[in-house]
C-alpha positions as CSV (number, residue, x, y, z in Angstrom):
1,M,98.8,79.1,73.1
2,P,98.0,82.3,71.0
3,D,95.4,83.3,73.7
4,L,98.0,82.9,76.4
5,I,100.5,85.0,74.6
6,I,97.9,87.7,73.9
7,S,96.8,87.6,77.6
8,I,100.4,88.0,78.8
9,L,101.0,90.9,76.4
10,E,97.9,92.6,77.6
11,F,99.0,92.3,81.2
12,V,102.5,93.6,80.3
13,V,100.9,96.6,78.6
14,V,98.5,97.3,81.5
15,I,101.4,97.3,84.0
16,G,103.5,99.3,81.6
17,V,100.8,102.0,81.3
18,L,100.3,102.2,85.1
19,A,104.1,102.5,85.5
20,F,104.2,105.1,82.8
21,L,101.5,107.1,84.6
22,H,103.4,106.8,87.9
23,E,106.6,108.1,86.3
24,S,104.7,110.8,84.5
25,G,103.6,112.1,87.9
26,H,107.3,112.4,89.0
27,Y,108.2,114.0,85.7
28,L,105.4,116.6,85.6
29,V,106.0,117.7,89.2
30,A,109.7,117.9,88.6
31,R,109.3,120.1,85.6
32,L,106.7,122.2,87.4
33,F,109.4,123.2,89.9
34,K,112.1,123.6,87.2
35,V,113.9,120.4,88.1
36,E,115.6,119.1,85.0
37,V,114.9,115.5,84.0
38,E,117.6,113.8,81.9
39,E,115.6,110.7,80.8
40,F,112.1,109.3,80.7
41,G,112.3,105.6,79.9
42,L,109.6,103.1,78.9
43,G,110.7,99.7,80.1
44,L,113.9,99.2,82.1
45,P,117.5,99.5,80.9
46,P,119.5,98.6,78.9
47,R,118.3,101.1,76.3
48,M,116.9,100.0,73.0
49,V,116.3,103.3,71.2
50,R,116.0,107.0,71.8
51,L,112.7,108.3,70.6
52,F,112.9,112.1,70.9
53,N,113.8,115.0,73.2
54,I,111.6,117.4,75.0
55,G,113.9,120.1,76.3
56,P,116.7,118.5,78.3
57,T,114.8,115.2,78.6
58,E,115.5,112.1,76.4
59,F,112.5,109.8,75.9
60,T,113.6,106.3,75.4
61,I,112.4,102.7,75.0
62,N,114.4,100.0,76.9
63,W,114.8,96.3,76.5
64,I,113.2,95.0,79.7
65,P,109.4,95.4,78.9
66,F,108.2,96.0,82.4
67,G,107.8,99.3,84.1
68,A,109.2,102.7,83.4
69,F,111.5,105.3,85.0
70,V,112.5,108.9,85.1
71,R,116.1,110.0,85.8
72,P,116.2,113.5,87.2
73,K,119.4,115.5,86.9
74,G,121.5,115.2,90.0
75,E,119.1,112.8,91.7
76,N,121.6,111.8,94.4
77,N,124.1,114.7,94.3
78,P,123.2,118.0,95.9
79,E,126.3,119.6,94.3
80,I,124.7,119.5,90.8
81,A,122.8,122.8,90.2
82,G,119.3,122.5,88.8
83,G,119.1,118.8,90.0
84,L,116.7,117.1,92.2
85,A,119.0,116.6,95.2
86,A,119.9,120.4,95.1
87,A,116.3,121.4,95.2
88,P,114.6,122.6,98.4
89,P,113.1,119.8,100.6
90,G,109.6,120.7,99.8
91,V,110.2,120.4,96.1
92,R,111.9,117.0,96.5
93,I,108.9,115.7,98.6
94,A,106.4,117.0,96.1
95,T,108.3,115.3,93.3
96,M,108.4,112.0,95.2
97,L,104.6,112.3,95.9
98,G,103.9,113.0,92.2
99,G,104.1,109.3,91.2
100,P,101.9,107.8,93.9
101,A,99.4,110.7,93.5
102,M,99.1,110.0,89.8
103,N,98.4,106.3,90.4
104,I,95.7,107.1,93.0
105,I,94.1,109.7,90.7
106,T,94.1,107.1,88.0
107,G,92.3,104.7,90.3
108,I,89.7,107.3,91.2
109,L,89.0,108.1,87.5
110,V,88.8,104.4,86.6
111,F,86.3,103.8,89.4
112,S,84.3,106.8,88.3
113,F,84.1,105.4,84.8
114,L,82.9,102.0,86.2
115,F,80.2,103.7,88.3
116,Q,79.0,105.5,85.2
117,Q,78.8,102.2,83.3
118,V,77.1,100.0,85.9
119,G,75.5,102.6,88.3
120,V,75.5,102.1,92.1
121,P,73.4,99.8,94.3
122,D,70.2,101.2,95.7
123,T,70.8,100.0,99.2
124,K,67.3,100.8,100.4
125,T,65.8,98.3,97.9
126,I,66.2,94.6,98.7
127,K,66.0,92.5,95.5
128,I,65.9,88.7,95.5
129,Q,68.8,87.4,93.5
130,A,68.3,83.7,94.0
131,V,66.0,81.3,95.8
132,S,67.2,77.9,97.2
133,P,65.1,74.9,96.1
134,G,62.9,73.5,98.8
135,S,63.4,76.6,101.1
136,P,60.5,78.4,102.7
137,A,60.8,81.2,100.1
138,A,60.6,78.7,97.3
139,Q,57.6,76.9,98.8
140,M,55.8,80.2,99.1
141,G,56.4,81.1,95.4
142,I,59.1,83.8,95.9
143,L,61.0,84.4,92.7
144,P,64.3,86.0,91.7
145,G,63.6,89.7,90.9
146,D,61.0,90.1,93.6
147,I,61.4,93.2,95.9
148,I,60.9,92.7,99.6
149,T,59.4,95.8,101.2
150,K,58.0,94.9,104.6
151,I,58.2,92.3,107.4
152,N,55.2,92.3,109.7
153,G,54.2,95.7,108.4
154,T,57.7,97.2,109.2
155,E,59.3,98.8,106.2
156,I,62.6,97.4,105.2
157,N,65.3,99.9,104.1
158,S,68.5,97.8,104.1
159,N,69.7,94.2,103.8
160,E,70.8,94.4,107.5
161,E,67.3,95.3,108.6
162,L,65.8,92.4,106.8
163,I,68.4,90.0,108.3
164,Q,67.8,91.3,111.8
165,L,64.0,90.9,111.6
166,V,64.2,87.5,110.0
167,T,66.7,86.3,112.6
168,A,64.6,87.6,115.5
169,N,61.6,85.6,114.2
170,R,63.1,82.3,113.4
171,G,60.6,79.5,113.9
172,K,57.8,82.1,114.0
173,Q,55.3,82.8,111.2
174,I,55.8,86.3,109.8
175,T,54.0,88.4,107.2
176,L,56.3,89.2,104.3
177,T,55.3,91.9,101.8
178,Y,57.0,91.9,98.4
179,Q,56.6,93.5,95.0
180,R,56.5,91.8,91.6
181,N,55.9,93.8,88.4
182,N,55.0,96.8,90.6
183,R,52.2,94.9,92.3
184,A,52.4,94.2,96.1
185,A,51.5,91.0,97.7
186,D,51.6,89.5,101.3
187,I,52.6,85.9,102.2
188,Q,52.8,84.1,105.5
189,I,56.2,82.5,105.9
190,T,58.2,80.9,108.7
191,P,62.0,81.4,108.8
192,R,63.8,78.2,109.5
193,L,65.5,77.6,112.9
194,D,68.3,75.4,111.5
195,P,68.7,76.1,107.7
196,P,71.1,73.9,105.6
197,A,74.7,75.0,105.4
198,G,75.2,77.9,103.0
199,Q,71.5,78.9,103.2
200,G,69.7,81.5,105.3
201,A,66.5,81.2,107.3
202,L,64.3,82.1,104.3
203,G,66.6,80.5,101.6
204,I,67.1,83.6,99.6
205,Q,70.1,85.5,98.3
206,M,69.7,89.3,98.4
207,S,71.1,92.0,96.2
208,N,70.4,95.7,95.5
209,P,69.2,96.9,92.1
210,M,71.7,99.2,90.3
211,V,70.6,102.8,89.6
212,P,72.4,105.1,87.1
213,I,74.3,108.2,88.3
214,N,75.8,111.2,86.7
215,Y,79.5,112.2,86.4
216,G,79.6,114.3,89.6
217,Q,78.0,111.5,91.6
218,S,80.3,108.9,90.2
219,L,83.3,110.9,91.3
220,I,81.9,111.1,94.9
221,Y,81.3,107.3,94.9
222,S,84.8,106.8,93.5
223,L,86.4,108.9,96.2
224,T,84.5,107.0,98.8
225,S,85.6,103.7,97.4
226,V,89.2,104.6,97.2
227,G,89.0,105.9,100.7
228,E,87.6,102.6,101.9
229,I,90.3,100.6,100.0
230,S,93.0,102.9,101.5
231,R,91.5,102.3,105.0
232,Q,91.5,98.5,104.5
233,M,95.2,98.7,103.4
234,V,96.2,100.6,106.5
235,L,94.3,98.3,108.8
236,L,95.5,95.1,107.1
237,P,98.3,94.4,109.7
238,Y,95.8,94.9,112.5
239,H,93.2,92.5,111.0
240,L,95.9,89.9,110.5
241,I,97.0,90.1,114.1
242,Q,93.4,89.9,115.3
243,G,92.8,86.9,113.1
244,Q,90.1,88.6,111.2
245,I,91.8,87.9,107.9
246,A,93.5,84.6,107.0
247,P,97.2,85.0,106.1
248,A,96.5,83.4,102.7
249,Q,94.1,86.3,101.9
250,A,96.7,88.9,102.7
251,R,99.4,87.2,100.7
252,V,101.8,89.5,98.8
253,V,102.0,88.6,95.1
254,G,104.6,89.5,92.5
255,P,104.2,89.8,88.7
256,V,103.3,86.1,88.3
257,G,100.6,86.2,91.0
258,M,99.3,89.5,89.6
259,Y,99.1,87.9,86.2
260,G,97.1,85.0,87.6
261,I,94.6,87.4,89.1
262,Y,94.5,89.4,85.8
263,E,93.8,86.2,83.8
264,K,91.0,85.2,86.2
265,A,89.3,88.6,85.8
266,R,89.8,88.4,82.0
267,Q,88.1,84.9,81.9
268,N,85.2,86.2,84.0
269,D,84.7,89.0,81.5
270,V,84.7,86.6,78.6
271,Q,82.1,84.4,80.3
272,S,79.8,87.2,81.2
273,A,80.1,89.1,77.9
274,A,77.1,87.3,76.4
275,T,74.7,88.1,79.2
276,S,76.1,91.5,80.3
277,S,73.9,94.6,79.8
278,N,77.2,96.5,79.2
279,G,78.0,94.5,76.0
280,N,81.7,93.4,75.8
281,L,83.0,96.0,78.3
282,P,85.5,94.0,80.5
283,L,84.3,95.4,83.9
284,N,86.2,92.9,86.0
285,T,89.4,93.7,84.3
286,I,88.9,97.4,84.5
287,Y,88.1,97.1,88.2
288,L,91.3,95.1,88.7
289,I,93.3,97.8,86.9
290,A,91.9,100.4,89.3
291,I,92.9,98.3,92.3
292,I,96.4,97.7,91.0
293,S,96.9,101.4,90.3
294,I,95.8,102.3,93.8
295,A,97.9,99.6,95.3
296,M,100.9,100.8,93.3
297,G,100.4,104.3,94.6
298,F,100.1,103.3,98.3
299,T,102.9,100.7,98.1
300,N,105.3,103.3,96.8
301,L,104.4,105.5,99.8
302,L,105.6,102.9,102.3
303,P,108.6,104.3,104.3
304,I,111.0,101.8,102.8
305,P,114.4,102.8,101.4
306,A,114.5,103.1,97.6
307,L,110.7,103.6,97.5
308,D,109.2,107.1,97.2
309,G,108.0,106.9,100.8
310,G,111.6,106.1,101.9
311,R,113.0,109.0,100.1
312,I,110.4,111.3,101.6
313,L,111.3,109.9,105.0
314,F,114.9,110.9,104.6
315,T,113.8,114.4,103.5
316,L,111.7,115.2,106.5
317,P,114.5,116.0,108.9
318,E,115.7,118.7,106.6
319,L,112.2,120.1,106.2
320,L,111.4,120.0,109.9
321,F,114.8,120.6,111.6
322,K,116.8,122.2,108.8
323,R,119.4,119.4,109.1
324,R,120.0,117.2,106.1
325,V,120.9,113.5,106.3
326,P,124.4,113.3,104.6
327,P,123.8,112.3,101.0
328,E,126.4,109.5,101.1
329,Y,124.6,107.8,103.9
330,E,121.2,108.2,102.3
331,N,122.4,106.9,98.9
332,M,124.0,103.9,100.6
333,I,120.8,103.1,102.5
334,H,118.7,103.4,99.3
335,L,121.1,101.2,97.5
336,V,120.9,98.5,100.1
337,G,117.1,98.9,100.3
338,F,116.9,98.5,96.5
339,A,118.9,95.3,96.6
340,A,116.7,94.0,99.4
341,L,113.6,94.8,97.4
342,I,115.0,92.9,94.4
343,L,115.7,89.9,96.5
344,L,112.2,90.1,98.1
345,M,110.6,90.3,94.6
346,V,112.6,87.2,93.5
347,F,111.4,85.4,96.6
348,I,107.7,86.5,96.1
349,T,107.9,85.5,92.4
350,A,109.3,82.1,93.3
351,Q,106.4,81.6,95.8
352,D,103.9,82.6,93.0
353,I,105.4,79.8,90.8
354,I,105.9,77.1,93.5
355,N,102.7,77.8,95.4
356,P,100.3,79.5,93.0
357,I,97.4,81.6,94.4
358,V,94.0,80.0,94.4
359,L,91.2,82.3,93.5
360,P,87.5,81.6,94.1
């Protein structure tokens, strides 16, 4: 029970920090453009205590220990001078973008930290990770840690090249060149035509050795990773329609489901701590935090009323056509949208409890 309480508290703190960073983005951009912010709250109302003031902004702690918020002056009333709604459309859009941008930047920096800790895979080097008992590779003495360099004299520069050459020569004897302790050796081996389920023609599992990189390189790899994650998020509906992703894999989760994933990552880190070359660094948990931060940023950019993306959508007509959506209509739509989001979150949370996610 104490471990469960600690785990839940850790998760609440993680989500709280990411929400704080999100709201910090809104706050910093608002202040950059001289928009007054009346309150910056940790947790959600009702208020527990006022901490201090910075200029016109009260910094508070609130009773619901999940999330954070900023309350700009005149957020929904363009008649209030110095408020957000009275600001030019470009300023309002920039302020709305500040939160998601902060989450995405956080994800980039966390990924960069991870790459500096574990390095990146050398995709041109094919390393044997495991060998299936009784397989052709096992019979020929191939061991985990060996490096495959050639097939029939052809240099291998990627996992895909190795798979293609082995597949093309199933049932035929090939010459496989490998390195062990920096010494090269050749063996004659015949890939299987009909390997057992879960095994390949040679009976090996491949990986790529990790190589260290510097800070600049880690940022490049981080940007590439975030770009790929973003691409997958955008293409998710298409993959679902095409049947390339099972609906269960694209299931939306709420706080309960997110905690289940967090707890699984935490358990994996505990199990791997003894053998990890990175000591007790919780790499799985840190990776998950980066994913949650990026997802938080992109989710808030969805063009849904009450979300940042929805508010941006209502500001675009004014920016493009100099015609503003009447504030009373916009406020009503955001209010209905907020209520709908709360109901959706209740439904998703109920599903997380009734039908918990199953992780591999």
